[in-house]
Residue, then its C-alpha position, 0 to 999 in steps of 0.5 A: m465478631k461480637l456476636l448477640t441475641f436480641t428481639t426488639t421487644p419484650h415480646t418479639a421473636r429473638r434474632l441474631g445480631a452483631h456488634f458494628e460500631d459504638n452504639t450501632i448492631i447489624d441485624l444478621a437475619r435482617a441483612y441475608e434478608v435483604y441481600c438474597d431476597a430469602l428468608a435466614p435460616d433458623w441458624f440466624d434466629s439466636v447465639s444458641n441455634l448458631l452455635k448449634g450449626g458449626d462451623r459452617a453457621m458460623a462461616l456465614a454469620q461472618e459472611f453476613h456481619d462483612l457484608a453488612s459492614g461494607k454497605t453504606r447503611a441503603d437499607d437502614s434497618v439492617f443497623l439498628n440502635m442498641d438503645d432499642i433493643v432487648f439483650h438475651p443470653p449470648a450463651g445456648d439455651c439450655a447451657k450447662i454453666l460450670c464455674v470455677t472456685m478461688n482459680y485466682s492466685s490473688h483470691a485464693k491467698a487471701s482467703g489461705t486457700k491452696q492452689s489444687s491439682e484439679p479446678y473445683f467447680f460447681i453448677k448454676m442452672p441455665t434458668l439464672m443466666t440474665p442478658h445486659r441491662a435486665p434488673i437482677c433481684h434483692s432476695k426477700t431472702s437473703q441480704k447478703h448479695d454479693s458479686e465476682i465479675e469472671l471472664a466466661v469462656i463459651i463452647g463452640k462443637r461438642g466435645k468428650y475427654i476434651s486434651r488440653d492440646d485440643a481444648f481451644d478448637y472446643i472453644a467458640g468465643y467468650t463473653v462476662i458473667n457475674d456470679f452471684s452469691f448470697r452469703d447468708r444462704r451458706s448454709l442450713s438455719e439448722d444443720p448438724n453438719a455446719a462444716r459444709l457449704h449449701w451450694f443450691t441456695l449459695k448460688n442459684l437464687d433467681n437472676a444469679a448468673p448476669i452473663g453478656p452482653w455478647l459473644v466475643t469470637k475466640d480470633e479477635i481474643p488471640d491470648p484470653y490471659d492478657l485481660e484487664i477485669t474490673l468490677t464497679l458501681d455506678n452508683e459509687p464507683e469505688l473499685r470493687q475488684s479489679g485484676s488481670t486473667e494473668g493471674m488464673m491458676h487453672r488455664i482455660e485449656d485445663l478447664v476444658m479438659h477438666a469440665s469434659n472428663g466423662l462431662t460431654l460438652e454441649p454448643g453453648d455451654v459456659i465455663a466461668t473461670g474465677t474471679p479475682h480478689d476483692v471480692a463483696f463479703g472481704q469489703q462486707r460491703f454487699l449489693q442492694d437495691g438501686d445500685i448499678l452493677r458494671a462488668e467489664i473484660t478488656k476485648i469484651g464490653a461491659l455486662v450493665n445489671p441494676i439491682r432491684s428488690e423484690v417484691 
């Protein structure tokens, strides 16, 4: 399933949906109401709530996805056009966003970085998650906006000290995340320790974690190391980034193991698995007002976000 959180207007209550085909989604909450003649459970309010419900909730969502998919659309209210909805992030509302730096051999080689024995994580705040189609703020405090497409792993159940062998049991699915960096905010304006990175402003200005458009359940991606990654600008179609997830140095099972080593992972938490070469920092073509970013991964889809100057 391709599961998403959406509203029909910016101010209505959130609902759980599933991509059906082409430009159509299934309103799973409405499907429950129509086929059961009853109010949908809270699990069907969002992807976040569904993940908190665990295997039972996911099985129920699958049941109504399959039920609606087999109908002849006698009740059109179950099916919506994607152009008529507002997307929301397909992750936990308070998700920990754990990002791995230099995790692709191509990226590490280009930067002269040696592979470490353990992955190096940094954190993005959950309020920075920005959904599919929503604009990204071009901050007045930075002139060097950069973005890095990454495969994101979404955790499906609570766990701590998770073994490498058990790691995939804790994964709900995958999505696309675009790790924004603000390259001229790498350090403090006056810092006697100039060698250290100022991770807070480098990675955590507003809208710095576009994510979506949906969560693809892991059964639809049996091999997450065979996915093609591309990042382009709709307004300048020359390729910005391309690669394959086979280039990961620390594999997903290692990332889950290390991330949970002393830290409890919760349903809806996100692990961003790193980005391939090349990033805008190397090209010196940074993002600007009017750009439209298209971050696409095979078997998942495209996360699209316009860049808008901060007023």
